[in-house]
N, C-alpha and C positions, 0 to 999 in steps of 0.2 A: 514422535511419528504421528501423522494424521491418520485417524482411525480408518480401518479397512472393512468394517462391518456396518450393516444397516442399524445396529444398536448403538454405534458410536456417533458422537455429535461433532459437527464441524466447529461448533463454538468452543471445543476443547483445544483447538489448535493454538500454538504459540506463534508469535510474530516470525521468529526465525524459521520454524517449520513451514509456515505459509510462504514466506519469500522463497525458500528453497524449492517448494512444490511448484510455485508459479514459473520459475525459470527452467524447471525440468519437464513439466506437463504443459505442452504447448496449447492443448485445447483450452485449459483453464487459464493459462498464463498469457497467451497472446492478446486477448482483449484488454489486459491490463498493461503488460510490458510494451506493446506497440504504441500505447498512448504517449509514451515518453519520447518517441521520435528519434531514437538513437540510430547511428549509422548501421548499415547492413552487417558489417563484420564485427559488430560489438561483442565483447565478452561480458557476461553478466556475473559479477562477483559479489557474493553476499558477505556481510559482516566484516567490513574492512576497518580495522582499528585506526583511530585518529591520534594515537599517542605520539607518533613521529611529528605531528604538527603542534604538539604541546597542548592538545585538547583531550578531554575525557570523552568516552563513548566511542561509537563507531558509525560508519555509513552502512545503513541496512542493505543498500544495493548500489554498487558502482557499475555504471555502464561505460566500459572503456573500449575504445576502438584503436587498433594498432595503426590503421591508415589515417585516422582523424582523431588523434589523442587530444587535440585542442578543443574538441567538441564533447568533452566528457559530461555525462549526466549523473548526478548524485540524487538518490531518492531515500527519504525517510518514511517508514511505514508505521502505522498504528492500527490496531484492530479494535473494533467494538463488537460486542457479542449479544445476539438476540436468541434467547431460549424461550421455552413455553411460558415461564413466569413473566417474561418481559412484556407479553401482550396485555398483562394486567397492570404491571407497575409503570409501564411506558418509560422505563429508565434502562437503556442498554448498558451492559457492563463495560467499563473502560472508557466510555465516551467522555468522562470528565478529565481524561488525560490528553485531550486535544491541545491544550496549551503547552504541554510537555513536548508534543510532536512539533509544534511550531517553533519552540525554543531550539530543539535539536536541528530542525531544518534551517533556521536562521544562521546557525554556525557554519553550515556548508556554503551558504551564500557568501558569508564573510570570508571564507577561505578562497573563494574565487572560481569555483567550478562553473563551466560554461552555462549549464542550466541545472536548476535544482527544483525538486518537487517534494511536496508533502503528499502522502497517499493514505487516506483513511479507507480501510477495508472493513466493511460491516459483514460479519459472518452471521447468517440467518438460518437458524435451525427451525424450519417451518413445519416440523412433524406434529406440533401440538397447537396449531392455530385455532382460534376460537370458532365455534360453529355458528353459522348464521350470519357471518360478516363477510363483506366483500374483501377478498385477499388478492393483491396485485404485487408480484415480485416478492412474495413471502410476507408482506406487510399489510396490516389493516390501515384504513384511512386515518384512524386516530394515532396509531403508532408512527405512521409516516409524517404526520403533522408535528408530532412530538420531536421526531428526529430533526426536521427542518428548523424547528424553533431553537434547538440547542446547538446547531452548527453555525459558526460564524468564522470568517477569515481574519477577524481582529487579532493582531499580534503576530501575524505571519508577514515576513518581509515582502515588500511589494514586488521584488524581482522573482520570488518563488512561485511556482505553479502549485495548484491544488487539484488532486484527482480523488474522486470518491467512487468506490467500487462496492457493489453488493454481490456476494456469493451466497446462493440459496441452496440449502439441502432440502430435498423434497422427501415425502414419506416413502418408506421401503427402499431407501437408497443409502449407501455409504457416503461419507463426506467426499465431495469433489469427484463424484462419478457422474451421475445424472443430476440435473438441477438447472438453475438459472444463473447467468452472469450478466451484469450490467456495469458499465463504467461511464462516468460523466466528468469531463474536464471542466471544473468550475472556474478555474483560472489558469491560463497558459503561462509557463515560465518565460521570463525575459532572458534572451541570450546575451551574455556579457563576454567581454574579452578575457580569456583565461590567462593567468600569468605563465610565463615560459617555464618557470621552475615547477609549477604544478603540472603543466603539460608533460614535462620530462618524467615526472613521477607517475602520471597516468600511463604513459607509454611503457614504462617498466612493469606496471601492474598488468597491463593488457598482454604483454609478451610472456609474463610468467604464468598467466592463468591457463 
């Protein structure tokens, strides 16, 4: 569970906790979820297992519409974490797992979903930012440059989109209460023709949700 007190850190959230929070809390979720452009009657279903496709792992978020099942959107998430010590190390925790995110996302493209996105969410606990430095969106200029230098779309399928989101926890606030949200679509997903068998599966998932 994402912390409910000002002493808790947003950087303690897990991927599944975050995804569930984003689809339930529209204030924090809509600036992220709306970027995927799913139909209006979409059901947002987290943690959908891929075992029935003969694949390991799961879909972090399946966006399934009963009226437009042929336009399913599949999203894989990865979180990177910035805490007080990160302002000195310039090495956000988990950012080295970006290649794993791309590998998981590529599987969804190969399965044939209409649109597929990789989404990197950077959780920024800005309660211990360095004094005397210019802070924008919870980041110093040096840390922002370090982030930009380490993020590349190399290895991500050309049909997959890439969304980067920053969620900032500010002083004297519990995680995801007050703070800042920014989402930037660094590459839009290419729409592909979804196989009929996959569309039938999506329709069943949307109806059951």
